[in-house]
C-alpha positions in Angstrom: -9.5 -0.3 -6.0 -7.6 0.3 -2.7 -9.1 1.3 0.8 -6.8 2.6 4.0 -8.3 2.1 7.2 -7.8 3.9 10.7 -4.8 1.6 11.4 -2.4 2.4 8.6 -3.3 -0.1 6.8 -3.9 -0.1 3.0 -6.0 -3.2 0.6 -5.5 -2.7 -2.9 -7.8 -4.8 -4.6 -8.9 -6.3 -8.4 -12.6 -5.9 -7.9 -13.2 -9.3 -9.9 -12.5 -10.7 -6.2 -13.1 -10.3 -2.9 -10.3 -11.0 -1.7 -7.0 -8.0 -1.2 -4.0 -8.8 -4.1 -2.0 -7.1 -1.1 -1.6 -4.8 2.0 0.8 -2.2 2.3 1.3 -0.7 6.0 2.3 1.9 7.3 4.8 2.1 10.5 3.3 4.7 12.4 -0.3 3.3 12.5 -2.4 6.7 12.2 -5.2 6.5 9.9 -4.6 6.8 6.2 -5.7 10.0 4.7 -5.3 10.0 0.8 -4.5 7.3 -2.0 -3.2 8.1 -5.2 -2.3 6.0 -8.2 0.3 7.1 -10.2 0.4 5.4 -13.6 3.4 7.0 -15.4 5.7 5.4 -12.3 3.3 2.4 -11.1 2.7 3.4 -8.5 1.0 3.6 -5.6 0.6 6.7 -2.7 -0.5 6.2 0.8 -0.6 8.8 3.2 -0.8 9.4 6.7 -0.5 12.5 8.9 3.4 11.4 8.9 4.7 9.6 5.8 3.9 8.9 2.0 4.5 5.8 1.3 5.5 4.9 -2.2 4.9 1.4 -3.3 5.1 -0.6 -6.4 0.9 -0.7 -8.1 1.6 -4.1 -9.3 2.9 -6.1 -6.1 3.1 -3.6 -3.4 6.5 -3.4 -2.2 7.9 -0.4 -0.9 9.7 1.9 -3.2 10.3 4.9 -1.1 8.8 6.7 1.8 8.8 10.6 2.5 8.9 11.1 5.9 8.1 15.4 7.4 8.8 17.0 10.7 5.5 18.7 10.7 1.5 16.8 10.2 0.9 16.1 6.6 -2.2 17.3 5.0 -2.5 16.8 1.3 -0.7 15.1 -1.2 -1.1 15.9 -4.9 0.8 15.2 -8.5 1.5 18.0 -10.5 -0.3 16.4 -13.7 1.6 14.4 -16.6 4.4 14.7 -14.1 6.4 13.2 -11.5 6.9 16.9 -9.6 4.6 16.2 -6.0 3.6 18.6 -3.3 3.0 17.9 0.1 1.3 20.2 2.4 2.0 20.5 5.5 0.8 22.7 8.9 3.4 24.1 11.6 0.8 25.1 14.5 3.1 26.4 16.7 2.9 30.1 16.7 4.6 32.0 19.6 3.7 35.9 20.7 5.3 37.8 23.1 4.0 39.2 25.9 3.6 42.9 26.1 5.3 44.2 29.4 3.3 46.6 31.3 4.9 50.2 32.0 4.6 51.3 35.4 
């Protein structure tokens, strides 16, 4: 079981023990949005709005990070594969003002 907090820290537990097995820290200290376990690769993926962090499920060692230019809203694996999707948003929309004709 894994629990993420508001400060970018995820604690991973064995339910038979009240102490965490290990902790995963995100560098931006933003709230954890999602935690996924990927059995095929033996990774735990923790996601905040700037970073998806892949760590080894057994010991918590960092495998890789994925940083995006825009905020991450969601993260999902395609069933029975290593392919994943990251949903992001880019909020800036440019509108041109129409010039008034005189």
